[in-house]
Every structure is written in structure tokens, then in C-alpha cells.
C-alpha positions as CSV (number, residue, x, y, z in Angstrom):
1,X,0.0,0.0,0.0
2,X,1.5,3.4,-0.9
3,X,2.2,5.9,1.8
4,X,-0.4,8.7,2.4
5,X,1.2,12.1,2.4
6,X,-0.7,15.1,3.9
7,X,0.3,18.6,3.1
8,X,-0.7,22.2,3.5
9,X,0.3,25.7,2.6
10,X,1.8,28.1,5.3
11,X,-1.5,30.0,6.0
12,X,-3.6,26.8,6.0
13,X,-6.0,27.9,3.2
14,X,-5.0,24.8,1.2
15,X,-4.7,21.3,2.6
16,X,-4.2,18.2,0.5
17,X,-3.4,14.5,0.6
18,X,-2.3,11.9,-1.9
19,X,-0.7,8.4,-2.1
20,X,3.0,8.1,-2.7
21,X,5.2,5.2,-3.7
22,X,8.2,7.5,-3.6
23,X,8.1,9.4,-0.4
24,X,11.8,9.9,0.5
25,X,13.0,13.5,0.0
26,X,16.4,12.7,-1.5
27,X,16.6,15.0,-4.5
28,X,17.3,18.7,-4.2
29,X,16.9,20.7,-7.5
30,X,19.0,23.8,-7.7
31,X,17.7,25.1,-11.0
32,X,16.8,28.8,-11.3
33,X,13.1,28.0,-11.3
34,X,13.2,25.9,-8.1
35,X,15.5,28.5,-6.4
36,X,13.3,31.4,-7.3
37,X,9.9,29.9,-6.6
38,X,11.0,27.6,-3.8
39,X,13.6,29.7,-2.1
40,X,17.3,30.1,-2.2
41,X,18.1,26.5,-1.4
42,X,16.0,25.0,-4.2
43,X,13.2,22.5,-4.1
44,X,12.7,18.9,-3.2
45,X,10.1,17.0,-5.1
46,X,8.5,13.8,-4.1
47,X,6.4,11.5,-6.3
48,X,2.7,10.8,-6.0
49,X,-0.1,9.2,-7.8
50,X,-2.1,12.0,-9.4
51,X,-5.5,10.2,-9.3
52,X,-5.3,10.1,-5.5
53,X,-4.8,13.9,-5.0
54,X,-7.6,15.4,-2.8
55,X,-7.5,19.1,-2.1
56,X,-9.4,21.3,0.4
57,X,-9.3,25.0,-0.5
58,X,-9.0,24.5,-4.3
59,X,-10.2,28.1,-4.8
60,X,-6.9,29.3,-3.3
61,X,-4.7,27.2,-5.7
62,X,-3.0,29.1,-8.5
63,X,-0.8,27.7,-11.2
64,X,2.5,29.0,-12.6
65,X,4.0,27.7,-15.8
66,X,7.7,28.6,-15.6
67,X,9.5,30.5,-18.3
68,X,12.5,28.9,-20.0
69,X,15.2,31.0,-21.7
70,X,13.7,34.2,-20.3
71,X,14.5,37.4,-22.3
72,X,15.9,35.5,-25.3
73,X,14.4,34.7,-28.7
74,X,14.0,31.1,-27.4
75,X,11.7,32.1,-24.5
76,X,8.9,29.6,-23.9
77,X,6.6,28.4,-21.1
78,X,7.1,25.0,-19.4
79,X,4.4,22.4,-19.7
80,X,4.8,21.7,-16.0
81,X,2.3,23.4,-13.7
82,X,3.6,24.6,-10.3
83,X,0.6,24.8,-8.0
84,X,0.8,27.3,-5.2
85,X,-1.4,29.0,-2.6
86,X,-2.6,32.3,-3.9
87,X,-2.9,33.7,-0.4
88,X,0.6,32.9,1.1
89,X,2.5,31.8,-2.0
90,X,3.6,28.4,-0.6
91,X,4.6,26.0,-3.4
92,X,2.4,22.8,-3.1
93,X,2.9,20.4,-6.0
94,X,4.0,20.2,-9.6
95,X,2.0,18.4,-12.3
96,X,3.0,17.9,-16.0
97,X,0.9,16.7,-18.9
98,X,4.0,14.7,-20.0
99,X,3.5,12.4,-17.1
100,X,-0.3,12.7,-16.3
101,X,-0.4,9.8,-13.8
102,X,2.3,11.5,-11.6
103,X,2.2,14.5,-9.3
104,X,5.2,15.9,-7.5
105,X,4.4,17.5,-4.1
106,X,7.1,19.8,-2.8
107,X,8.6,18.2,0.3
108,X,8.4,21.7,2.0
109,X,4.6,21.5,1.9
110,X,4.3,18.0,3.4
111,X,3.2,17.8,7.0
112,X,3.6,14.0,7.2
113,X,6.9,12.8,8.8
114,X,9.3,11.9,6.0
115,X,12.2,9.5,6.2
116,X,15.5,11.4,5.7
117,X,17.7,10.0,2.9
118,X,21.1,8.5,3.6
119,X,22.6,10.3,0.6
120,X,21.2,13.5,-0.8
121,X,21.1,14.0,-4.6
122,X,21.8,17.6,-5.7
123,X,21.0,18.3,-9.3
124,X,21.3,21.1,-11.8
125,X,24.2,22.6,-9.9
126,X,25.2,24.2,-13.2
127,X,22.5,26.7,-12.5
128,X,23.5,27.3,-8.9
129,X,25.1,30.7,-8.0
130,X,28.2,30.6,-5.8
131,X,26.5,31.9,-2.7
132,X,24.0,28.9,-2.6
133,X,25.4,26.2,-0.3
134,X,24.7,22.5,-0.7
135,X,23.2,20.7,2.2
136,X,25.5,19.1,4.8
137,X,26.0,15.4,5.0
138,X,26.7,12.8,2.3
139,X,25.6,13.8,-1.2
140,X,25.9,13.1,-4.9
141,X,26.2,16.2,-7.0
142,X,25.1,16.5,-10.7
143,X,25.7,19.4,-13.0
144,X,22.6,18.3,-14.9
145,X,20.2,15.4,-14.2
146,X,21.1,12.0,-12.6
147,X,20.4,8.9,-14.7
148,X,17.8,7.5,-12.2
149,X,14.2,8.8,-12.1
150,X,12.6,9.4,-8.7
151,X,10.9,6.0,-9.0
152,X,14.1,4.2,-10.1
153,X,16.0,5.7,-7.2
154,X,13.4,4.5,-4.7
155,X,13.5,1.0,-6.2
156,X,17.3,0.8,-6.3
157,X,17.5,2.0,-2.7
158,X,14.8,-0.2,-1.3
159,X,12.5,2.7,-0.6
160,X,9.7,2.1,-3.1
161,X,6.3,1.6,-1.4
162,X,4.1,-0.8,-3.5
């Protein structure tokens, strides 16, 4: 049985829950989008089953489609939808039509106790400014993306919840 994750925004206007087979917060994204919308340290996405998402306070959820290559001729909008609270701006989850069965709650919005990873994965460090510090402890650092998906990492590390 997948693990139930419960989450909320900072002000409490939005509360949600969903089932997750990939609940370990091991992957810190340091791309400019995650740093700017999630805070200087980036964002940690978990994985969840989109069809299980239940939301209270839907009227307070807004969506941001990030901009790629801003201020260049190649500027375009991402297909991913970053859902956030319109009252307090807490990032809640990401959904992308490319993977419609998946939803990626931001670990920062999850209220359920999460198991800390033994090794942290830090990705897209090629986008990280010098002043941003990586987390303490053991970590694997990638300039771009690691080869394993969130699901593959959980399976390889014995953390996948059927």
C-alpha cells in the first residue's frame, strides 16, 4: 500500500493529501526555477499518484508555468504546472501533462513525517550561484540530471512503497 502524504500551505488555506510510492525527500533541485519559486536552497520534489490527490481549498490554488530562456528569442513556457497557494505563495505540487499519472508534491509542503535519505542528490548545480550552499552530509552532485528517475532511485535504494 502506498504511503499517504498530507500537506498544506503556510497559511492553512490549502490542505491536500495523496498516495506516494516514492516518499523519500532525497533529490534537491537547484535550477533557477526551483530556487526562485521555492527559495534560495531550491526544491525537493517527491512523487505521488495524481489520481489520489484530494484538495481542500482549491479556490486558493493558482498555477505558474515557468519560463525557459527568459529574455531571449527562445523564451517559452514550461508544460509543468507549479501549483501554489494564492494567499501565502507556498509551493504545493508540480504536475506535468507529459506524465499525467504522476504528481510531484514539494517536500516543503508535506506535514507527514518523512524519512531522511542516507545520501542526498543535488541536481542542476550548473544553474546554482556561488552563494548557494549545498546541504551538509553525504551527497551526490550532478551538474545536470542524474540517470535515475525518482521511482528508479526509490526502487534501487529499497525505498519504493508498493
